[in-house]
C-alpha positions in Angstrom: 66.3 46.8 -37.9 63.1 48.5 -35.3 59.7 47.9 -36.8 57.4 50.9 -37.2 55.4 51.9 -34.1 51.6 50.1 -34.3 49.0 52.4 -35.5 46.0 52.3 -33.0 44.0 53.8 -35.3 40.4 51.7 -35.7 39.3 50.9 -39.1 36.1 52.1 -40.4 36.1 49.3 -42.9 36.9 45.7 -42.0 37.1 43.3 -45.3 38.2 39.9 -45.6 37.1 39.0 -41.7 35.4 35.1 -42.2 34.7 34.1 -38.2 34.7 30.1 -39.4 38.1 31.0 -40.5 39.3 31.9 -37.4 37.2 28.9 -35.3 39.8 25.7 -35.5 38.6 22.7 -36.7 39.5 20.3 -33.0 37.6 22.9 -31.4 34.7 22.2 -28.9 32.2 24.2 -30.5 32.8 23.5 -33.8 32.4 19.5 -33.4 28.9 20.1 -31.4 27.5 22.2 -33.6 28.3 19.0 -36.6 26.7 16.5 -34.8 23.9 18.3 -32.0 20.9 19.3 -34.4 20.5 22.6 -32.4 17.2 24.1 -34.7 15.0 20.4 -34.0 13.6 22.6 -31.2 11.8 24.7 -33.5 9.6 22.0 -34.1 9.3 21.4 -30.5 8.2 25.3 -29.4 6.1 26.2 -32.3 2.5 26.0 -30.3 4.3 28.5 -27.4 4.2 31.1 -30.7 1.4 33.3 -31.7 1.3 34.4 -35.8 1.1 38.0 -35.0 2.8 40.9 -32.8 6.5 41.2 -31.7 9.4 38.4 -34.1 10.9 37.0 -31.3 14.8 35.6 -31.2 14.9 32.3 -33.5 14.8 29.0 -30.6 17.4 27.5 -31.9 19.7 30.5 -31.1 18.5 31.0 -27.4 18.7 27.0 -26.7 22.7 27.8 -27.7 22.6 30.3 -25.5 21.1 28.1 -22.3 23.9 25.6 -23.6 26.7 28.1 -23.4 25.7 28.9 -20.1 26.2 25.4 -18.5 29.1 24.3 -21.0 31.3 27.3 -20.3 30.2 27.8 -17.0 29.2 31.5 -16.9 28.0 32.3 -13.5 24.4 34.2 -14.7 22.5 34.9 -17.8 24.0 38.6 -17.4 27.8 37.8 -17.5 26.7 35.5 -20.4 25.1 39.0 -22.6 28.6 40.9 -21.7 31.2 38.1 -22.3 29.7 37.3 -25.8 30.6 40.2 -27.6 34.1 40.0 -27.8 34.3 35.7 -27.9 34.6 34.7 -31.4 34.1 31.2 -31.0 30.7 31.7 -29.0 29.0 34.7 -31.9 29.8 32.1 -34.3 28.2 29.2 -32.4 25.6 30.9 -32.4 25.2 32.1 -36.1 25.7 35.9 -34.9 27.8 38.1 -36.4 30.3 40.6 -34.9 28.3 43.4 -36.3 24.8 41.7 -34.9 22.7 43.5 -31.5 23.2 41.0 -28.6 20.3 40.2 -27.3 19.3 40.7 -23.7 19.3 38.7 -20.6 16.3 39.4 -20.5 15.4 36.5 -23.5 16.3 33.7 -22.1 13.8 33.6 -18.9 11.0 33.9 -20.6 11.6 31.8 -23.1 11.8 29.3 -20.5 8.5 30.3 -19.2 7.2 30.4 -22.2 8.4 26.8 -23.4 8.2 25.0 -20.2 9.9 22.2 -18.5 8.0 19.4 -21.5 10.3 20.6 -23.7 13.8 20.9 -21.6 12.6 16.9 -20.9 12.0 16.3 -24.9 15.5 17.5 -25.7 17.0 15.6 -22.8 15.2 12.6 -24.2 16.8 13.8 -28.0 20.1 13.5 -26.8 19.8 10.1 -25.1 18.7 9.0 -28.2 21.8 10.2 -30.0 23.7 8.7 -27.4 22.3 5.3 -27.6 22.4 4.8 -31.3 26.0 5.5 -30.9 26.4 2.5 -28.3 27.3 4.9 -25.1 24.2 3.0 -23.0 24.4 -0.4 -22.0 21.2 -0.6 -20.3 21.7 -3.1 -18.4 23.7 -1.6 -15.3 22.7 1.5 -13.6 23.6 3.0 -10.5 21.5 5.4 -8.0 22.8 9.2 -6.7 21.8 12.1 -5.7 23.3 15.5 -4.4 22.2 18.2 -2.8 22.4 21.5 -4.8 22.1 25.0 -2.6 18.7 27.1 -3.5 18.9 30.5 -4.4 17.9 31.8 -0.6 19.1 31.9 2.9 18.0 29.7 5.8 16.9 33.1 7.5 14.1 33.3 5.1 12.0 31.0 6.7 8.6 32.3 8.1 5.7 30.2 9.4 3.7 28.4 7.0 0.3 29.7 8.0 1.7 33.0 7.9 2.7 32.3 3.8 -0.9 30.6 3.4 -1.8 33.7 4.4 -0.2 36.0 2.1 -0.8 33.4 -1.3 -4.2 33.1 -0.7 -5.0 37.6 -0.2 -2.3 37.3 -3.3 -4.7 35.3 -5.2 -8.0 37.3 -4.2 -6.6 40.3 -6.0 -5.7 39.1 -8.9 -9.0 37.6 -9.3 -10.3 41.1 -7.9 -8.6 42.8 -10.9 -9.1 40.8 -13.4 -12.7 41.5 -13.0 -12.0 45.6 -13.5 -12.5 47.1 -17.0 -9.6 48.2 -16.8 -6.6 46.6 -18.6 -4.9 43.3 -17.0 -2.1 43.7 -14.6 0.8 40.9 -15.5 2.5 39.0 -12.3 5.9 38.7 -12.5 5.5 35.2 -12.4 3.1 32.5 -14.0 1.2 30.0 -10.7 4.6 27.4 -10.5 3.2 24.1 -8.8 5.4 22.7 -5.4 5.9 19.2 -6.6 5.0 17.4 -9.1 2.0 14.9 -9.3 3.3 12.2 -10.2 6.0 12.1 -7.1 5.5 10.9 -3.9 4.9 12.6 -0.8 8.1 14.1 0.8 7.9 13.2 4.1 5.9 14.5 7.0 9.0 16.1 9.4 8.0 18.6 11.7 11.4 20.9 10.6 9.7 21.6 6.9 6.2 21.3 7.9 5.9 23.8 9.9 8.0 26.7 8.4 8.7 28.0 4.0 11.2 30.1 3.0 9.4 33.5 1.7 12.0 33.5 -1.3 12.0 29.7 -2.6 8.9 28.0 -1.2 9.2 24.7 -3.2 12.7 24.2 -1.1 13.2 23.1 1.9 15.5 22.3 4.6 18.5 19.4 5.0 21.1 18.9 7.7 24.7 17.6 6.4 27.4 16.4 7.7 29.7 19.2 8.5 27.6 22.4 7.0 25.0 22.3 9.8 20.9 23.3 8.0 21.1 24.0 4.3 18.4 25.2 2.5 17.4 23.1 -0.8 17.1 21.1 -3.6 17.9 17.3 -4.6 19.0 16.1 -7.6 18.5 12.2 -8.5 19.3 10.0 -10.9 20.3 7.1 -13.2 23.3 6.9 -14.6 24.3 4.2 -16.7 27.2 1.4 -16.7 29.1 2.0 -19.7 29.9 5.6 -19.9 28.5 7.5 -17.5 25.5 8.8 -19.1 22.7 10.1 -17.6 19.6 8.1 -18.1 17.2 10.1 -15.8 16.9 12.5 -13.4 14.6 14.5 -11.0 14.4 17.5 -9.0 13.0 17.4 -6.1 12.8 19.4 -2.7 16.4 18.5 0.0 13.8 16.6 2.6 13.0 13.6 -0.4 13.8 10.7 0.2 16.4 8.5 -1.6 14.9 5.7 -1.5 11.1 7.2 -2.8 12.8 7.9 -6.1 13.9 4.8 -7.6 10.6 3.8 -8.5 9.6 6.9 -10.6 13.5 7.0 -11.7 12.8 3.7 -13.4 10.0 4.2 -15.1 11.6 7.7 -16.7 14.6 5.6 -18.5 11.9 3.1 -19.7 10.2 6.0 -20.9 13.5 7.5 -22.6 14.8 4.3 -23.8 12.1 1.6 -24.1 14.6 -0.4 -21.6 14.2 -1.5 -18.2 17.8 -2.4 -16.9 18.8 -5.8 -15.4 21.2 -4.6 -12.4 20.6 -1.8 -9.7 23.2 -0.6 -7.9 22.8 1.7 -4.7 24.2 3.0 -1.2 22.3 2.8 2.1 20.2 5.1 0.7 18.3 3.0 -1.7 18.3 -0.1 1.0 14.9 -0.1 2.0 12.3 -3.2 1.7 9.9 -1.6 -0.3 13.4 -1.3 -3.6 14.1 -5.1 -2.6 10.6 -6.0 -3.0 10.1 -3.5 -5.6 12.9 -4.8 -7.7 11.9 -8.4 -7.6 8.8 -8.1 -8.5 10.0 -6.0 -11.9 12.9 -9.0 -11.7 15.9 -6.9 -11.6 18.2 -7.7 -9.7 19.2 -5.3 -6.6 22.6 -4.1 -5.2 21.5 -2.3 -2.3 22.7 -1.6 0.7 20.6 -2.2 4.0 18.9 1.2 5.5 20.8 1.5 8.7 17.3 1.2 10.9 15.8 -0.9 8.5 13.0 -4.0 8.9 16.4 -6.3 7.2 18.5 -8.7 9.4 21.6 -9.4 8.5 24.6 -7.7 6.4 23.2 -6.4 3.1 25.8 -9.0 1.2 23.1 -11.8 2.4 20.2 -10.7 0.0 22.8 -10.1 -2.6 23.8 -13.8 -2.6 20.2 -15.0 -3.5 20.8 -13.8 -7.2 24.6 -13.1 -7.4 28.1 -13.9 -5.7 29.3 -11.2 -3.4 32.0 -10.4 -5.2 30.2 -8.8 -8.1 28.1 -6.9 -5.2 31.4 -5.3 -4.1 33.3 -4.8 -7.5 29.7 -3.4 -9.0 29.4 -1.1 -5.5 33.4 -0.3 -6.3 32.5 1.2 -10.1 30.2 3.3 -8.5 31.8 5.6 -6.7 33.6 6.4 -9.9 31.0 6.4 -12.0 27.7 8.2 -10.4 29.5 10.4 -7.5 32.0 11.0 -10.6 29.1 12.1 -12.1 28.5 14.6 -9.4 31.6 15.4 -9.1 32.4 16.8 -12.5 29.1 18.3 -12.9 30.1 20.1 -9.5 33.7 21.3 -10.3 32.8 21.6 -14.4 29.3 23.5 -14.6 29.1 24.8 -10.8 25.8 22.6 -10.2 26.5 22.3 -6.3 24.2 26.2 -6.5 20.6 26.8 -8.0 20.6 29.2 -10.6 17.2 30.0 -10.2 13.8 29.4 -7.7 11.0 27.7 -7.6 11.4 23.5 -8.4 10.6 23.8 -12.1 13.1 25.7 -12.8 15.7 23.4 -10.6 14.7 20.6 -12.9 15.4 22.5 -16.3 19.1 23.4 -14.7 19.0 20.2 -14.0 18.0 18.5 -17.4 20.4 21.2 -19.0 23.8 20.1 -17.2 22.5 16.5 -17.9 22.2 17.3 -21.3 25.9 19.2 -21.8 27.4 16.0 -20.0 25.8 13.9 -22.0 26.7 15.6 -25.1 30.6 15.3 -24.2 30.4 11.7 -23.2 28.7 11.7 -26.8 32.1 13.5 -28.6 34.7 12.0 -27.1 33.0 8.0 -27.0 30.8 8.3 -29.8 30.9 6.6 -33.4 28.1 6.0 -35.8 28.3 6.1 -39.6 27.5 9.7 -41.3 28.5 12.3 -38.3 30.7 14.3 -37.8 31.9 13.3 -34.5 33.4 9.9 -35.7 36.0 10.9 -36.5 36.8 12.9 -33.5 35.8 10.0 -31.0 38.2 7.7 -33.6 41.0 10.3 -33.7 40.8 9.3 -29.6 39.4 5.9 -28.8 43.0 4.2 -28.9 44.8 6.5 -26.6 41.7 5.6 -24.2 41.7 1.8 -25.2 45.6 2.8 -23.8 44.8 4.9 -20.5 42.1 2.3 -19.3 45.0 -0.5 -20.1 47.9 1.2 -18.0 45.2 2.2 -15.3 44.1 -2.0 -15.0 48.1 -2.3 -14.6 49.0 -1.7 -11.2 45.5 -3.7 -9.4 46.0 -6.3 -11.5 50.3 -7.0 -10.9 49.2 -6.1 -6.6 46.4 -8.6 -6.6 48.6 -11.4 -8.7 51.3 -10.4 -6.3 48.4 -11.1 -2.9 47.6 -14.4 -4.8 50.6 -16.4 -6.7 53.5 -14.9 -4.1 54.2 -17.2 -1.1 53.6 -15.9 2.2 56.8 -15.2 4.1 56.7 -17.3 7.2 56.8 -15.1 10.8 60.2 -14.2 11.6 61.6 -14.1 15.0 61.6 -11.4 17.1 65.3 -10.8 18.4 66.7 -11.5 22.1 67.3 -7.6 21.9 63.4 -6.7 21.2 60.6 -6.0 24.4 58.5 -8.8 22.8 55.7 -6.3 24.5 
């Protein structure tokens, strides 16, 4: 018998609707909400708010929205607020109800400017400490790598640097004159921002970026990439741990920074976060300078770095490795670096759109690097983490045997091929038949 036509009249009241009951028990956002203490951000940003005035949104809600922005790979903050009302899992994750008002997208940009860079660095360090407590960080071997992020500006926006300095000088003078007037103070759309951090080495004084600057994003720089031509952007430098690929340090710089000059600041940041220095550092030819070899030798760290072309080093790069290790170990670590460090950036490019910069100016790009690293580390924590008293241990306990079985099956073909090459007898060369031309 045919059923009745579906009623399309909306109800005035909805009873018995509970968002928590509609979220599956194995939903990733449920596991993340039970594992990560987002409410700890309130203590970190308490000094950023006053005692009087308009009441702001809950800082934990703002942090969850920023987390969803990267975890769900939403292109912009406006798009995030547009999709939020009809995503029940997002509403439940943010502790919002169906009839709650949706915040404006400008709340996120104001919170980033109010909180500053130190708050996001502290959140990255807290997630890193959770990974260390659950045994995801080995700390003995790290891989150094970097990638170029396309800036939110055009290459055609470059103007002479002398003209830009004149414009900045006139803008500062006009602001000082406005502050001396008796009228109400006029606020600029953005606070004064530093071009680069003071604790980073200075970029190379190239002819290209010395005389030109982008008027849209002055902190960015141009670089030439094979097959892509001139690109205006930034560079994300990071250290990746060997055990599960956890990101232990990340630094955002302009695109013209040298990778070799960032190796020492990365190691210092990792020591600051997890209070331990690695025993081995693996990197490609971008890091293989004599200065880096001398620095690692002075710190007692074994360096597995390919020699840079045109450096003062002579001979093969394996000759420097044999001083403290074998060539077989060096080749093994170099191969493992391909899918550990470069695989981390490949995942960030595909899943979290970490090919481009969502915001302008270096400190905002640094916040983006922190948030992408936080999202990736939380994914490692949910998949491999195991510690008593945490909800994520149940999820890891279920999937850990399957991960081990997958690793075993992946290693079988390479082991069999290596065994054939080692133990099978070598066939003698067959004689050439008379009807085949030996040439």
